[in-house]
VOPAGU-2260 file (C-alpha; in pm, 1 decimal, decimal comma):
REM VOPAGU-2260
SITE   aa  ch    i         X         Y         Z
SITE  UNK   A    0    3893,4   -5932,4    7606,4
SITE  UNK   A    1    4256,7   -5840,7    7562,6
SITE  UNK   A    2    4401,2   -5581,2    7325,5
SITE  UNK   A    3    4683,4   -5638,4    7085,9
SITE  UNK   A    4    4985,3   -5430,1    7143,2
SITE  UNK   A    5    5098,9   -5140,4    6927,6
SITE  UNK   A    6    4749,3   -4997,4    6858,6
SITE  UNK   A    7    4655,8   -5269,7    6604,5
SITE  UNK   A    8    4313,0   -5310,5    6452,0
SITE  UNK   A    9    4058,9   -5571,3    6551,3
SITE  UNK   A   10    4001,7   -5894,8    6363,4
SITE  UNK   A   11    3646,7   -5793,9    6270,2
SITE  UNK   A   12    3755,1   -5476,5    6099,1
SITE  UNK   A   13    4029,8   -5659,4    5919,4
SITE  UNK   A   14    3793,1   -5919,8    5788,0
SITE  UNK   A   15    3550,3   -5647,7    5664,2
SITE  UNK   A   16    3818,0   -5464,9    5472,9
SITE  UNK   A   17    3943,2   -5783,9    5312,9
SITE  UNK   A   18    3591,0   -5881,3    5205,3
SITE  UNK   A   19    3524,9   -5540,7    5052,8
SITE  UNK   A   20    3850,0   -5558,2    4857,9
SITE  UNK   A   21    3756,1   -5903,0    4727,1
SITE  UNK   A   22    3413,4   -5780,1    4615,3
SITE  UNK   A   23    3567,5   -5490,8    4419,4
SITE  UNK   A   24    3760,7   -5741,8    4211,7
SITE  UNK   A   25    3450,7   -5954,8    4139,0
SITE  UNK   A   26    3241,6   -5846,8    3828,7
SITE  UNK   A   27    2895,7   -5701,5    3894,2
SITE  UNK   A   28    2717,9   -5986,3    3722,0
SITE  UNK   A   29    2878,7   -6247,0    3952,0
SITE  UNK   A   30    2824,0   -6064,3    4280,4
SITE  UNK   A   31    2586,9   -6223,5    4530,0
SITE  UNK   A   32    2247,9   -6055,4    4548,3
SITE  UNK   A   33    2084,1   -5981,9    4882,5
SITE  UNK   A   34    1815,0   -6228,0    4982,7
SITE  UNK   A   35    1464,9   -6108,0    4914,7
SITE  UNK   A   36    1175,1   -6163,7    5154,9
SITE  UNK   A   37    1008,7   -6501,2    5139,0
SITE  UNK   A   38     681,1   -6376,1    4996,3
SITE  UNK   A   39     836,9   -6157,5    4728,0
SITE  UNK   A   40    1127,4   -6379,6    4625,6
SITE  UNK   A   41     949,6   -6541,9    4330,3
SITE  UNK   A   42     815,2   -6211,8    4195,8
SITE  UNK   A   43    1154,4   -6042,9    4222,6
SITE  UNK   A   44    1328,3   -6322,8    4039,8
SITE  UNK   A   45    1071,7   -6323,1    3764,2
SITE  UNK   A   46    1092,7   -5946,2    3719,5
SITE  UNK   A   47    1470,5   -5955,2    3714,8
SITE  UNK   A   48    1469,5   -6222,0    3447,7
SITE  UNK   A   49    1221,1   -6029,8    3234,9
SITE  UNK   A   50    1409,9   -5701,4    3274,7
SITE  UNK   A   51    1740,8   -5860,4    3182,5
SITE  UNK   A   52    1586,5   -6029,9    2881,1
SITE  UNK   A   53    1416,0   -5707,8    2769,2
SITE  UNK   A   54    1735,6   -5506,4    2807,0
SITE  UNK   A   55    1903,3   -5741,2    2561,1
SITE  UNK   A   56    1629,7   -5684,7    2299,1
SITE  UNK   A   57    1645,2   -5385,5    2057,5
SITE  UNK   A   58    1389,8   -5104,9    2102,7
SITE  UNK   A   59    1223,5   -5173,2    1767,1
SITE  UNK   A   60    1132,9   -5528,9    1869,5
SITE  UNK   A   61     973,5   -5431,0    2199,3
SITE  UNK   A   62     592,4   -5440,2    2196,8
SITE  UNK   A   63     397,2   -5209,4    2419,9
SITE  UNK   A   64     150,3   -5394,7    2636,7
SITE  UNK   A   65    -209,4   -5299,8    2568,0
SITE  UNK   A   66    -387,8   -5102,2    2834,6
SITE  UNK   A   67    -654,2   -5282,2    3031,9
SITE  UNK   A   68   -1001,5   -5151,3    3075,9
SITE  UNK   A   69   -1224,3   -5151,7    3380,4
SITE  UNK   A   70   -1331,4   -5514,9    3319,0
SITE  UNK   A   71    -969,4   -5637,5    3307,1
SITE  UNK   A   72    -967,8   -5695,2    2930,4
SITE  UNK   A   73    -744,0   -5498,9    2692,6
SITE  UNK   A   74    -920,8   -5193,1    2552,7
SITE  UNK   A   75    -954,8   -5181,7    2168,3
SITE  UNK   A   76    -759,7   -4912,3    1984,0
SITE  UNK   A   77    -980,4   -4640,2    1831,0
SITE  UNK   A   78   -1036,2   -4690,1    1459,2
SITE  UNK   A   79   -1014,4   -4317,7    1392,7
SITE  UNK   A   80    -652,0   -4304,5    1499,1
SITE  UNK   A   81    -569,4   -4591,1    1263,5
SITE  UNK   A   82    -741,6   -4417,3     974,3
SITE  UNK   A   83    -556,2   -4092,0    1043,9
SITE  UNK   A   84    -226,2   -4277,2    1064,5
SITE  UNK   A   85    -285,9   -4440,5     727,7
SITE  UNK   A   86    -387,9   -4107,8     571,3
SITE  UNK   A   87     -72,0   -3944,2     700,6
SITE  UNK   A   88     147,1   -4220,4     557,3
SITE  UNK   A   89     -31,3   -4214,0     223,4
SITE  UNK   A   90      28,3   -3837,7     185,1
SITE  UNK   A   91    -342,3   -3750,1     177,2
SITE  UNK   A   92    -402,5   -3908,3    -167,0
SITE  UNK   A   93    -619,8   -4191,2     -42,6
SITE  UNK   A   94    -360,6   -4461,4    -120,8
SITE  UNK   A   95    -119,7   -4661,4      87,8
SITE  UNK   A   96     256,6   -4615,5      38,9
SITE  UNK   A   97     269,2   -4928,8    -180,4
SITE  UNK   A   98      19,7   -4776,2    -428,4
SITE  UNK   A   99    -279,6   -4987,0    -326,6
SITE  UNK   A  100    -604,1   -4841,8    -209,4
SITE  UNK   A  101    -625,5   -4849,7     165,2
SITE  UNK   A  102    -890,5   -5068,3     322,0
SITE  UNK   A  103   -1154,3   -4924,8     546,2
SITE  UNK   A  104   -1062,4   -4959,9     913,3
SITE  UNK   A  105   -1293,0   -5171,5    1126,0
SITE  UNK   A  106   -1536,7   -4981,7    1342,4
SITE  UNK   A  107   -1450,4   -4940,0    1707,5
SITE  UNK   A  108   -1617,1   -5186,0    1941,0
SITE  UNK   A  109   -1624,2   -4941,9    2227,9
SITE  UNK   A  110   -1976,1   -4793,8    2232,4
SITE  UNK   A  111   -1850,2   -4489,5    2421,0
SITE  UNK   A  112   -1604,8   -4394,8    2146,1
SITE  UNK   A  113   -1736,8   -4093,2    1952,9
SITE  UNK   A  114   -1690,9   -4061,6    1579,1
SITE  UNK   A  115   -1482,7   -3757,9    1495,7
SITE  UNK   A  116   -1615,5   -3522,0    1223,4
SITE  UNK   A  117   -1458,7   -3546,5     882,3
SITE  UNK   A  118   -1167,1   -3313,6     830,3
SITE  UNK   A  119   -1235,5   -3026,5     583,6
SITE  UNK   A  120   -1091,9   -3066,5     238,7
SITE  UNK   A  121    -751,2   -2907,1     202,1
SITE  UNK   A  122    -728,6   -2607,9     -26,3
SITE  UNK   A  123    -567,0   -2671,0    -359,2
SITE  UNK   A  124    -224,5   -2516,8    -368,1
SITE  UNK   A  125    -129,3   -2312,8    -670,4
SITE  UNK   A  126     167,7   -2436,6    -860,1
SITE  UNK   A  127     425,7   -2181,6    -982,2
SITE  UNK   A  128     288,0   -2214,3   -1335,9
SITE  UNK   A  129     -71,5   -2142,5   -1229,8
SITE  UNK   A  130      39,7   -1849,6   -1012,0
SITE  UNK   A  131     230,7   -1696,3   -1302,5
SITE  UNK   A  132     -72,3   -1738,0   -1528,0
SITE  UNK   A  133    -293,6   -1562,2   -1273,5
SITE  UNK   A  134     -53,4   -1266,1   -1263,1
SITE  UNK   A  135     -50,1   -1237,6   -1642,4
SITE  UNK   A  136    -430,8   -1256,4   -1669,9
SITE  UNK   A  137    -481,8    -991,7   -1402,0
SITE  UNK   A  138    -624,1    -668,9   -1546,6
SITE  UNK   A  139    -534,0    -320,3   -1419,7
SITE  UNK   A  140    -794,5    -162,9   -1197,2
SITE  UNK   A  141    -889,8     143,8   -1401,8
SITE  UNK   A  142   -1208,6     329,6   -1327,5
SITE  UNK   A  143   -1440,1     323,5   -1627,9
SITE  UNK   A  144   -1576,3     656,4   -1741,5
SITE  UNK   A  145   -1938,3     713,7   -1825,4
SITE  UNK   A  146   -2030,1     697,8   -2191,8
SITE  UNK   A  147   -1721,8     498,9   -2296,4
SITE  UNK   A  148   -1785,7     131,2   -2364,2
SITE  UNK   A  149   -1558,0      53,3   -2658,6
SITE  UNK   A  150   -1270,4     213,9   -2842,5
SITE  UNK   A  151   -1360,8     461,3   -3113,7
SITE  UNK   A  152   -1155,9     264,2   -3367,4
SITE  UNK   A  153   -1407,7     -22,0   -3354,8
SITE  UNK   A  154   -1198,0    -269,8   -3157,2
SITE  UNK   A  155   -1356,1    -495,2   -2898,3
SITE  UNK   A  156   -1118,0    -382,5   -2621,0
SITE  UNK   A  157   -1238,1     -71,2   -2439,1
SITE  UNK   A  158   -1020,0     237,1   -2390,3
SITE  UNK   A  159    -995,2     172,8   -2016,9
SITE  UNK   A  160    -853,2    -177,0   -2076,9
SITE  UNK   A  161    -582,3     -52,9   -2314,4
SITE  UNK   A  162    -239,9    -140,8   -2171,4
SITE  UNK   A  163     -26,6     142,2   -2296,5
SITE  UNK   A  164     280,8      25,2   -2104,7
SITE  UNK   A  165     301,0    -283,5   -2328,2
SITE  UNK   A  166     360,2     -63,5   -2633,0
SITE  UNK   A  167     645,3     149,7   -2504,8
SITE  UNK   A  168     843,5     299,7   -2789,5
SITE  UNK   A  169    1193,7     436,1   -2798,4
SITE  UNK   A  170    1273,1     805,8   -2770,2
SITE  UNK   A  171    1325,8     840,5   -3146,5
SITE  UNK   A  172    1010,7     648,8   -3244,3
SITE  UNK   A  173     689,6     844,7   -3322,5
SITE  UNK   A  174     457,7     861,4   -3024,2
SITE  UNK   A  175     132,4     880,0   -3220,2
SITE  UNK   A  176     -11,2     868,0   -3571,8
SITE  UNK   A  177    -334,8    1063,7   -3530,7
SITE  UNK   A  178    -427,9    1321,2   -3265,3
SITE  UNK   A  179    -748,9    1517,8   -3223,3
SITE  UNK   A  180    -837,0    1752,3   -2935,5
SITE  UNK   A  181   -1019,3    2075,6   -2856,4
SITE  UNK   A  182    -714,6    2289,8   -2785,4
SITE  UNK   A  183    -646,8    2465,2   -2454,9
SITE  UNK   A  184    -866,5    2652,8   -2209,6
SITE  UNK   A  185    -785,2    3021,2   -2170,9
SITE  UNK   A  186    -861,8    3205,5   -1846,5
SITE  UNK   A  187   -1168,4    3430,2   -1852,1
SITE  UNK   A  188   -1132,1    3786,5   -1968,6
SITE  UNK   A  189   -1090,2    4057,6   -1709,0
SITE  UNK   A  190   -1404,7    4242,7   -1612,0
SITE  UNK   A  191   -1331,3    4601,1   -1497,7
SITE  UNK   A  192   -1484,8    4702,4   -1165,2
SITE  UNK   A  193   -1425,9    5078,1   -1200,5
SITE  UNK   A  194   -1281,5    5131,4    -849,8
SITE  UNK   A  195   -1019,6    5411,4    -876,6
SITE  UNK   A  196    -665,7    5422,1    -741,8
SITE  UNK   A  197    -602,8    5687,9    -478,3
SITE  UNK   A  198    -278,0    5879,0    -533,4
SITE  UNK   A  199    -190,5    6157,2    -286,6
SITE  UNK   A  200    -552,5    6172,2    -180,5
SITE  UNK   A  201    -688,7    6207,6    -535,9
SITE  UNK   A  202    -884,5    5932,6    -713,4
SITE  UNK   A  203    -742,4    5828,2   -1049,6
SITE  UNK   A  204    -953,8    5625,9   -1291,7
SITE  UNK   A  205    -737,7    5357,2   -1442,4
SITE  UNK   A  206    -766,9    5193,8   -1785,5
SITE  UNK   A  207    -875,0    4826,1   -1772,6
SITE  UNK   A  208    -523,2    4692,0   -1835,7
SITE  UNK   A  209    -368,7    4902,4   -1555,0
SITE  UNK   A  210    -669,3    4844,7   -1329,3
SITE  UNK   A  211    -618,1    4467,4   -1356,3
SITE  UNK   A  212    -253,0    4499,0   -1247,3
SITE  UNK   A  213    -347,3    4729,2    -958,2
SITE  UNK   A  214    -603,1    4466,6    -850,8
SITE  UNK   A  215    -330,0    4202,4    -847,0
SITE  UNK   A  216    -134,2    4407,6    -592,2
SITE  UNK   A  217    -443,3    4486,1    -384,4
SITE  UNK   A  218    -502,9    4108,1    -351,9
SITE  UNK   A  219    -167,6    4058,7    -172,7
SITE  UNK   A  220    -219,1    4335,5      83,3
SITE  UNK   A  221    -170,8    4199,1     433,8
SITE  UNK   A  222      88,2    3940,2     324,8
SITE  UNK   A  223     468,7    3941,2     334,0
SITE  UNK   A  224     481,4    4013,0     -38,3
SITE  UNK   A  225     314,5    4351,9       2,7
SITE  UNK   A  226     589,9    4472,9     238,8
SITE  UNK   A  227     878,8    4318,9      44,8
SITE  UNK   A  228    1087,7    4601,4    -106,4
SITE  UNK   A  229    1188,1    4390,6    -407,3
SITE  UNK   A  230     828,4    4292,2    -471,2
SITE  UNK   A  231     714,5    4656,6    -447,5
SITE  UNK   A  232     989,3    4785,6    -678,0
SITE  UNK   A  233     931,2    4525,5    -951,2
SITE  UNK   A  234     555,4    4572,5    -940,5
SITE  UNK   A  235     570,4    4950,0    -956,7
SITE  UNK   A  236     806,9    4943,3   -1255,5
SITE  UNK   A  237     569,0    4728,4   -1461,3
SITE  UNK   A  238     263,6    4919,8   -1336,8
SITE  UNK   A  239     395,8    5263,5   -1434,0
SITE  UNK   A  240     505,5    5125,6   -1772,1
SITE  UNK   A  241     147,0    5018,2   -1846,9
SITE  UNK   A  242      17,4    5355,5   -1729,6
SITE  UNK   A  243     254,5    5530,8   -1968,2
SITE  UNK   A  244     126,4    5315,1   -2257,7
SITE  UNK   A  245    -247,8    5347,3   -2185,8
SITE  UNK   A  246    -264,7    5671,7   -1983,0
SITE  UNK   A  247      -6,3    5915,5   -2114,0
SITE  UNK   A  248      82,9    6208,4   -1886,8
SITE  UNK   A  249     -22,5    6028,6   -1566,2
SITE  UNK   A  250      84,7    6172,4   -1232,8
SITE  UNK   A  251     175,3    5842,8   -1058,0
SITE  UNK   A  252     548,1    5869,9    -977,5
SITE  UNK   A  253     595,3    5745,4    -621,1
SITE  UNK   A  254     487,2    5405,7    -490,6
SITE  UNK   A  255     460,3    5532,2    -128,6
SITE  UNK   A  256     185,4    5775,0    -234,6
SITE  UNK   A  257     -35,7    5501,0    -388,5
SITE  UNK   A  258    -337,0    5379,8    -190,0
SITE  UNK   A  259    -494,0    5048,2    -296,3
SITE  UNK   A  260    -734,8    5022,6      -0,2
SITE  UNK   A  261   -1048,7    5094,7    -203,6
SITE  UNK   A  262    -969,0    4819,6    -451,0
SITE  UNK   A  263    -898,7    4581,9    -163,0
SITE  UNK   A  264   -1234,5    4666,9      -5,7
SITE  UNK   A  265   -1403,0    4581,0    -336,0
SITE  UNK   A  266   -1227,9    4240,9    -341,8
SITE  UNK   A  267   -1339,9    4168,5      14,6
SITE  UNK   A  268   -1700,1    4244,3     -84,3
SITE  UNK   A  269   -1678,3    4000,3    -374,4
SITE  UNK   A  270   -1534,7    3731,5    -145,0
SITE  UNK   A  271   -1817,1    3784,5     105,6
SITE  UNK   A  272   -2076,3    3750,0    -171,7
SITE  UNK   A  273   -1927,9    3419,5    -288,3
SITE  UNK   A  274   -1931,8    3284,5      66,7
SITE  UNK   A  275   -2294,1    3392,1     110,3
SITE  UNK   A  276   -2410,8    3189,1    -189,9
SITE  UNK   A  277   -2657,4    2910,6    -120,2
SITE  UNK   A  278   -2575,0    2547,1    -178,4
SITE  UNK   A  279   -2787,5    2536,0    -492,0
SITE  UNK   A  280   -2613,7    2843,4    -633,1
SITE  UNK   A  281   -2269,9    2694,5    -564,6
SITE  UNK   A  282   -2367,1    2366,9    -731,7
SITE  UNK   A  283   -2501,3    2556,3   -1032,8
SITE  UNK   A  284   -2176,9    2754,5   -1066,7
SITE  UNK   A  285   -1974,0    2433,5   -1036,8
SITE  UNK   A  286   -2189,2    2265,6   -1300,5
SITE  UNK   A  287   -2130,7    2553,8   -1541,0
SITE  UNK   A  288   -1754,2    2532,3   -1492,4
SITE  UNK   A  289   -1759,1    2155,6   -1544,1
SITE  UNK   A  290   -1960,9    2190,7   -1863,3
SITE  UNK   A  291   -1721,1    2451,6   -2000,5
SITE  UNK   A  292   -1416,0    2230,1   -1928,4
SITE  UNK   A  293   -1564,7    1898,8   -2040,2
SITE  UNK   A  294   -1458,7    1914,9   -2405,1
SITE  UNK   A  295   -1095,9    1989,1   -2312,8
SITE  UNK   A  296   -1052,1    1694,7   -2074,9
SITE  UNK   A  297   -1015,6    1419,7   -2339,9
SITE  UNK   A  298    -854,4    1371,4   -2678,8
SITE  UNK   A  299    -844,9    1103,0   -2948,8
SITE  UNK   A  300    -496,4     949,3   -2968,4
SITE  UNK   A  301    -468,4     693,1   -3250,1
SITE  UNK   A  302    -843,9     652,0   -3230,3
SITE  UNK   A  303    -849,0     590,5   -2853,0
SITE  UNK   A  304   -1010,9     828,6   -2606,7
SITE  UNK   A  305    -738,5     943,4   -2365,6
SITE  UNK   A  306    -746,9    1190,0   -2076,8
SITE  UNK   A  307    -548,2    1511,8   -2112,3
SITE  UNK   A  308    -317,3    1597,2   -1821,8
SITE  UNK   A  309    -313,7    1979,2   -1836,4
SITE  UNK   A  310    -519,1    2189,9   -2073,3
SITE  UNK   A  311    -539,1    2522,6   -1885,0
SITE  UNK   A  312    -340,6    2832,8   -1976,3
SITE  UNK   A  313    -183,0    3003,2   -1675,6
SITE  UNK   A  314    -374,3    3318,5   -1582,6
SITE  UNK   A  315    -196,6    3656,0   -1550,5
SITE  UNK   A  316     -73,2    3777,4   -1212,8
SITE  UNK   A  317     227,3    3888,8   -1012,4
SITE  UNK   A  318     521,3    3652,5    -988,6
SITE  UNK   A  319     575,5    3535,4    -630,6
SITE  UNK   A  320     885,8    3317,5    -650,3
SITE  UNK   A  321    1049,3    3133,0    -362,6
SITE  UNK   A  322    1274,2    3291,1    -106,8
SITE  UNK   A  323    1453,5    3612,0    -201,3
SITE  UNK   A  324    1386,8    3582,6    -572,9
SITE  UNK   A  325    1513,2    3887,3    -763,8
SITE  UNK   A  326    1211,0    3891,3    -998,0
SITE  UNK   A  327     941,8    3863,2    -733,3
SITE  UNK   A  328     658,6    4107,7    -805,1
SITE  UNK   A  329     714,4    4111,7   -1183,0
SITE  UNK   A  330     402,4    4104,5   -1399,3
SITE  UNK   A  331     305,2    3780,8   -1573,5
SITE  UNK   A  332     111,3    3909,3   -1871,8
SITE  UNK   A  333    -193,7    3744,6   -2021,8
SITE  UNK   A  334    -125,1    3475,9   -2282,1
SITE  UNK   A  335    -298,0    3550,4   -2612,4
SITE  UNK   A  336    -426,5    3286,5   -2857,2
SITE  UNK   A  337    -179,1    3392,5   -3128,0
SITE  UNK   A  338     107,0    3313,6   -2886,5
SITE  UNK   A  339       7,5    2946,4   -2845,8
SITE  UNK   A  340     139,6    2660,0   -3061,9
SITE  UNK   A  341     -39,4    2324,8   -3034,1
SITE  UNK   A  342      38,5    1972,0   -3150,7
SITE  UNK   A  343    -241,0    1820,9   -3354,0
SITE  UNK   A  344    -277,7    1556,5   -3620,4
SITE  UNK   A  345    -247,8    1643,9   -3987,4
SITE  UNK   A  346    -594,6    1681,8   -4131,7
SITE  UNK   A  347    -760,2    1717,9   -3789,3
SITE  UNK   A  348    -988,5    2013,5   -3719,9
SITE  UNK   A  349    -801,4    2306,8   -3568,7
SITE  UNK   A  350    -976,7    2431,0   -3251,1
SITE  UNK   A  351   -1140,3    2769,7   -3266,4
SITE  UNK   A  352    -963,7    3041,3   -3062,3
SITE  UNK   A  353   -1161,3    3226,1   -2795,6
SITE  UNK   A  354   -1355,6    3527,7   -2915,8
């Protein structure tokens, strides 16, 4: 077979290129399809026709083919799914979207299909109006006290249910109309122990007023206050002033020569005795204190029984202060009944002062 001169291409390759160029210009729908095998030609043509016809149809008009069971027949759709679908469309109110009552779905013919249990009833949701009403009707959780069932003014609402915050008054408005109480609780009187103060090795018997102040300083021995120069100076000034008033001509002049160790030993003995008390003795002492304070704990404010916040008078002692306070160690004297002014209703019984 001879060659063409000039390195030309063969006729076969030329014909292939020309055919491929012609096919590119032909639309896809008009191109010749490859021949299918003889046995599958009919099936392929049928499937192509169906696919082309289905592709022209919209998705909403396509119908899914029912699944076939083991016997070759289409399996029935479960009735439960249909019922759930209708309930979901109806919004759970038992009615169809058009307002009509939905019909009961036919029972499933498949004997193997199991009936699903009924769904639990949905909880009723609170509307904003009902939620607001519940908040308004809610009562404050206040612990009821024993022996108090109703207000002393004869009203049906008890003292514990009284909502004082609903009757807030301005700063200039009167806070109460009637007020009755038992006054204030004074600290117990000082009981002298008779332990002397040692000054330059000599025991000095102190009067009760000075002995009480010396006991205050003996109680702080071993702390930072006892070695604080400011605390020592302020204490000794007040202590010597009391000695000059109740023990004229005393010999106590220098704080460094004072020995409070005997008084401190007495206090340690008293602390050890209190710790050695039995449980019954401690409960009895606590019961006595509670009984003595019971009448001061409540008052009658506009006929209602109210609890008093603070009814105790501060006991005497040595001022501690915070940090480097210049008055640390100064004596806080005992408050006397004639120094106290109380607020009480006009016409109410004035409490008796302590004996």
